[in-house]
matplotlib code that plots the C-alpha trace (Angstrom):
import matplotlib.pyplot as plt

x = [0.0, 1.4, 0.3, -0.5, -0.8, -3.2, -3.0, -3.4, -4.3, -7.9, -10.9, -9.5, -12.7, -13.6, -10.1, -9.6, -12.9, -11.7, -8.2, -9.7, -11.1, -7.6, -6.4, -3.1, -3.4, -4.1, -5.2, -3.9, -5.7, -4.2, -6.4, -3.9, -0.3, 0.9, -0.9, 0.7, 4.1, 3.6, 2.3, 4.9, 7.2, 5.0, 3.8, 5.2, 3.9, 2.1, -0.3, 0.0, 0.3, 3.2, 1.1, 1.3, 4.8, 7.2, 10.3, 8.5, 7.0, 10.4, 12.2, 9.6, 10.0, 13.8, 13.5, 10.9, 12.4, 9.8, 8.4, 9.5, 6.8, 5.3, 2.4, 1.8, -1.5, 0.4, 2.3, 5.3, 7.2, 9.8, 8.2, 9.1, 12.5, 13.7, 13.8, 15.8, 14.5, 16.0, 17.7, 15.4, 12.2, 10.2, 8.2, 5.2, 3.5, 0.3, 2.3, 0.2, -3.1, -4.5, -2.4, -5.3, -6.7, -3.2, -2.7, -6.0, -5.0, -1.6, -3.0, -5.8, -3.4, -1.3, -4.2, -5.6, -2.4, -1.7, -5.2, -5.4, -8.5, -7.5, -7.6, -11.0, -12.2, -11.3, -13.1, -16.2, -16.3, -16.2, -18.8, -16.3, -16.3, -12.8, -11.1, -7.7, -7.4, -8.6, -6.2, -3.0, -0.4, -2.8, -1.0, -2.0, 0.1, -0.7, 2.6, 4.6, 7.1, 6.3, 8.9, 7.7, 10.2, 9.8, 8.4, 6.7, 3.0, 2.0, 4.6, 3.7, 0.0, 0.6, 2.8, 0.2, -2.6, -0.6, 0.2, -3.5, -4.0, -1.5, 1.5, 5.0, 5.9, 9.4, 10.2, 13.2, 14.3, 17.2, 18.1, 17.2, 14.4, 10.8, 8.2, 4.6, 5.4, 7.0, 10.7, 12.6, 15.9, 18.3, 18.0, 21.6, 20.1, 17.6, 18.7, 18.9, 15.4, 14.0, 15.5, 13.0, 10.0, 7.2, 6.3, 7.6, 5.4, 7.2, 6.2, 9.4, 9.9, 11.8, 15.3, 18.6, 19.2, 15.9, 15.8, 16.1, 16.6, 14.5, 16.6, 17.3, 19.6, 17.0, 14.2, 16.5, 17.2, 13.5, 12.1, 10.9, 7.2, 7.3, 5.0, 5.7, 3.4, 4.3, 2.1, 4.9, 6.8, 7.5, 11.2, 12.0, 11.6, 13.7, 10.9, 12.9, 14.1, 10.5, 9.2, 12.0, 11.3, 7.6, 8.3, 10.7, 8.3, 10.8, 8.0, 4.6, 2.6, 2.8, 0.3, 1.3, -0.4, 2.6, 4.9, 8.0, 7.3, 4.0, 1.5, 2.4, 2.3, -0.4, 2.3, 4.4, 5.1, 3.9, 0.4, 0.8, 2.4, 0.2, -0.3, -0.1, -2.8, -2.2, -4.1, -3.4, -1.9, -5.2, -4.3, -5.1, -8.6, -11.7, -10.8, -13.8, -15.4, -13.9, -10.4, -11.0, -12.2, -9.1, -6.9, -8.6, -8.3, -4.6, -3.8, -5.8, -3.9, -0.6, -1.7, -2.5, 1.0, 2.5, 0.5, 1.6, 5.2, 5.2, 6.9, 4.4, 3.8, 4.7, 8.1, 9.8, 13.4, 14.9, 18.2, 21.1, 19.7, 20.5, 21.4]
y = [0.0, 3.4, 6.7, 9.6, 13.2, 15.5, 19.3, 21.5, 24.8, 24.4, 22.1, 18.6, 16.7, 15.3, 14.2, 12.6, 10.6, 9.2, 8.4, 6.6, 4.0, 2.9, -0.3, -0.1, 3.6, 5.3, 8.9, 11.5, 14.9, 18.1, 20.9, 23.7, 24.4, 23.9, 20.6, 19.5, 20.4, 18.3, 15.3, 15.3, 13.5, 10.4, 9.8, 8.1, 10.5, 13.8, 15.5, 19.2, 22.4, 24.7, 27.8, 27.8, 26.2, 28.0, 27.4, 25.7, 23.0, 22.7, 22.1, 19.5, 17.7, 17.6, 16.3, 13.7, 10.2, 8.4, 10.8, 9.7, 11.0, 14.4, 15.0, 18.7, 19.8, 22.1, 22.1, 24.2, 23.3, 26.0, 27.2, 23.8, 23.5, 26.9, 25.6, 22.5, 18.9, 15.9, 13.4, 10.5, 12.4, 11.7, 14.8, 14.4, 17.3, 17.4, 17.4, 18.5, 18.7, 22.2, 23.3, 24.2, 26.9, 28.4, 28.4, 30.2, 32.8, 33.4, 33.9, 36.0, 38.4, 38.6, 39.4, 41.9, 44.0, 43.7, 44.8, 47.5, 46.0, 47.6, 51.0, 50.3, 49.1, 52.5, 54.2, 52.0, 53.1, 56.8, 56.2, 57.6, 56.6, 57.6, 55.9, 57.6, 56.7, 53.1, 52.4, 53.6, 50.8, 48.2, 45.3, 42.2, 39.1, 37.7, 36.8, 38.2, 36.3, 35.6, 34.0, 31.4, 30.9, 27.4, 24.5, 22.2, 21.4, 25.0, 26.5, 24.1, 24.8, 28.6, 28.3, 26.1, 28.5, 31.4, 29.5, 28.9, 32.6, 33.1, 34.2, 32.7, 31.3, 30.1, 28.3, 28.7, 25.6, 23.6, 22.5, 23.0, 20.8, 20.7, 20.3, 19.9, 21.2, 24.4, 25.2, 25.5, 27.3, 26.9, 29.5, 30.5, 32.2, 34.2, 37.7, 36.7, 35.3, 38.3, 40.7, 39.4, 39.0, 41.4, 39.6, 37.0, 34.7, 33.3, 29.7, 28.3, 27.0, 29.0, 27.7, 29.2, 29.4, 31.2, 33.6, 37.1, 35.7, 38.5, 41.3, 44.8, 43.5, 40.9, 43.5, 45.9, 43.2, 43.2, 45.7, 48.9, 48.6, 44.9, 43.0, 40.7, 38.1, 36.0, 33.2, 31.2, 32.8, 36.5, 36.2, 35.0, 38.7, 41.4, 43.6, 46.8, 46.3, 45.7, 48.9, 50.9, 49.4, 50.2, 53.7, 54.3, 52.7, 49.9, 47.6, 48.7, 46.4, 43.6, 40.9, 39.5, 36.7, 36.5, 39.2, 39.6, 40.3, 38.5, 39.6, 42.9, 45.8, 48.5, 51.1, 49.2, 51.1, 48.3, 49.2, 52.6, 51.7, 52.2, 49.1, 46.7, 44.1, 42.2, 39.2, 37.8, 34.4, 32.9, 31.5, 28.0, 28.9, 27.8, 24.4, 22.3, 19.9, 17.0, 18.5, 18.9, 15.3, 14.2, 15.9, 14.0, 10.7, 11.4, 12.0, 8.9, 6.8, 8.1, 7.3, 3.7, 3.4, 4.7, 2.3, -0.6, 0.3, 1.4, 4.6, 7.5, 9.3, 12.9, 12.8, 16.2, 16.6, 19.2, 20.9, 20.1, 19.7, 22.0, 20.5]
z = [0.0, -1.0, 0.5, -1.8, -0.5, -2.4, -2.0, -5.0, -3.3, -4.6, -4.4, -4.3, -3.3, -6.6, -7.4, -4.0, -4.4, -7.7, -6.4, -3.4, -5.8, -6.9, -5.3, -3.5, -2.7, 0.6, -0.1, 2.4, 2.0, 3.3, 4.6, 3.8, 2.9, 6.5, 6.7, 3.4, 4.6, 7.8, 5.9, 3.1, 5.6, 5.8, 2.2, -0.9, -3.5, -3.9, -6.3, -6.2, -8.2, -9.1, -8.4, -4.6, -4.5, -2.2, -0.1, 2.7, 0.4, -1.3, 2.0, 3.1, -0.3, 0.1, 3.7, 3.1, 3.5, 1.4, -1.2, -4.6, -7.1, -7.5, -10.0, -10.8, -12.4, -14.7, -17.9, -16.7, -13.6, -13.2, -9.9, -8.5, -10.2, -9.0, -5.4, -6.4, -6.7, -4.9, -7.2, -6.4, -7.3, -10.4, -11.5, -13.8, -15.5, -17.6, -20.8, -23.7, -21.9, -21.9, -24.9, -27.2, -24.8, -24.4, -28.2, -28.7, -26.1, -27.7, -31.1, -29.7, -28.0, -31.1, -33.4, -30.8, -30.7, -34.4, -35.3, -32.6, -31.0, -27.6, -29.2, -30.7, -27.4, -25.9, -28.7, -28.1, -24.5, -25.7, -28.4, -30.9, -34.6, -35.3, -38.3, -38.0, -34.3, -34.9, -37.7, -35.9, -36.1, -37.6, -39.3, -41.1, -40.5, -43.9, -45.7, -42.8, -40.7, -37.1, -34.8, -32.3, -29.5, -28.1, -30.2, -27.8, -28.2, -27.6, -29.9, -32.7, -32.2, -32.3, -35.4, -37.3, -36.4, -37.7, -40.8, -41.4, -41.3, -44.0, -41.9, -42.3, -38.9, -38.1, -34.8, -32.6, -30.6, -29.5, -33.1, -36.7, -37.9, -39.1, -36.4, -37.4, -40.9, -39.4, -40.0, -36.8, -36.4, -33.5, -30.8, -31.4, -34.5, -32.4, -33.5, -37.2, -37.1, -35.2, -37.7, -40.3, -38.0, -37.4, -34.2, -31.7, -29.6, -26.5, -25.8, -24.3, -20.8, -18.3, -17.9, -17.2, -20.9, -21.6, -18.6, -20.0, -23.5, -25.0, -23.8, -25.1, -27.9, -29.0, -29.1, -31.0, -33.6, -34.6, -37.2, -35.6, -34.6, -33.9, -31.6, -28.6, -27.1, -24.0, -22.7, -21.1, -18.2, -17.6, -16.8, -20.4, -21.3, -19.7, -18.4, -18.2, -21.8, -22.9, -21.2, -22.9, -26.3, -25.9, -24.8, -27.8, -30.4, -31.2, -30.0, -31.1, -28.9, -26.4, -25.4, -22.0, -20.1, -17.9, -16.4, -14.3, -11.5, -11.2, -10.1, -11.7, -9.1, -9.8, -10.2, -12.7, -15.9, -18.1, -17.2, -18.6, -22.0, -25.0, -27.1, -24.2, -23.3, -20.0, -18.9, -15.4, -16.3, -17.4, -20.9, -19.7, -18.5, -20.4, -21.6, -22.8, -20.2, -22.2, -21.7, -18.0, -17.7, -19.7, -17.1, -14.3, -16.2, -17.0, -13.3, -12.3, -14.9, -13.5, -9.9, -11.0, -12.5, -9.3, -7.2, -9.4, -9.3, -13.0, -14.4, -14.5, -17.8, -18.5, -16.6, -16.7, -17.6, -15.3, -15.0, -12.7, -9.2, -6.3, -2.9]

ax = plt.figure().add_subplot(projection="3d")
ax.plot(x, y, z, "-o")
ax.set_aspect("equal")
plt.show()
């Protein structure tokens, strides 16, 4: 019998009821974070979320003598990785589940800032029919290159959606290849690719190699009046550089579902930049009921593998571990 701790920072009741039906598993439910920290020392596995992850949870994970598997209900896992992971731990993510909603959000943000929908929204509130004001900076993506940084399931989905709109997407990844019919260039060619791109969509995971990757030099490499979208992690973009590029007009617009810092303080200059649309890290919201059920079924299948001594699916590859 293996014990499995469940604490996601939300309503775990339905998930716990389903997990309790799996033979060979004892479900241990935590009432809050402090309770989860206390119970991590006496369980074999845990189902949680990267969103509330902090130093206290990370320390409890490192000190747990039995905990060998952590399933997070997220695609990204940098919030966990940043605190260091013990070498014996297997970390499972949701993999590609939830990608379609994030793809829609990314493309929606890009179209909104390129077509100036935020400006027309302001005009709507003022009941103003003002063609000159509405058309400022409007751009069609048809036949234009768009760089997609990161070619996992979300990046490929974004690139394919843009291709369907008539754009010419090019991916940036670890190596040159074709992915889903989209040409991918190595990230070492970032500046060269950006030089011919009217926009860049950030879909890469946050790693040491990607932290601050879109810095002042990268933004300056793009044509003047370019557009930036980020639905991955805020720290991949140098926020100060982005603010400066927006203020100078080098970047005409930005669609940001993630920021650095996050949450973005009310007095942060990003809020005041013209051409910026900010959504509060909600790109994943709104998945169809079928997708939500798939997420539960995915976690249950992984819990069964864990109970039976099998390797869970969706294992993450993380960087050199910290002590």
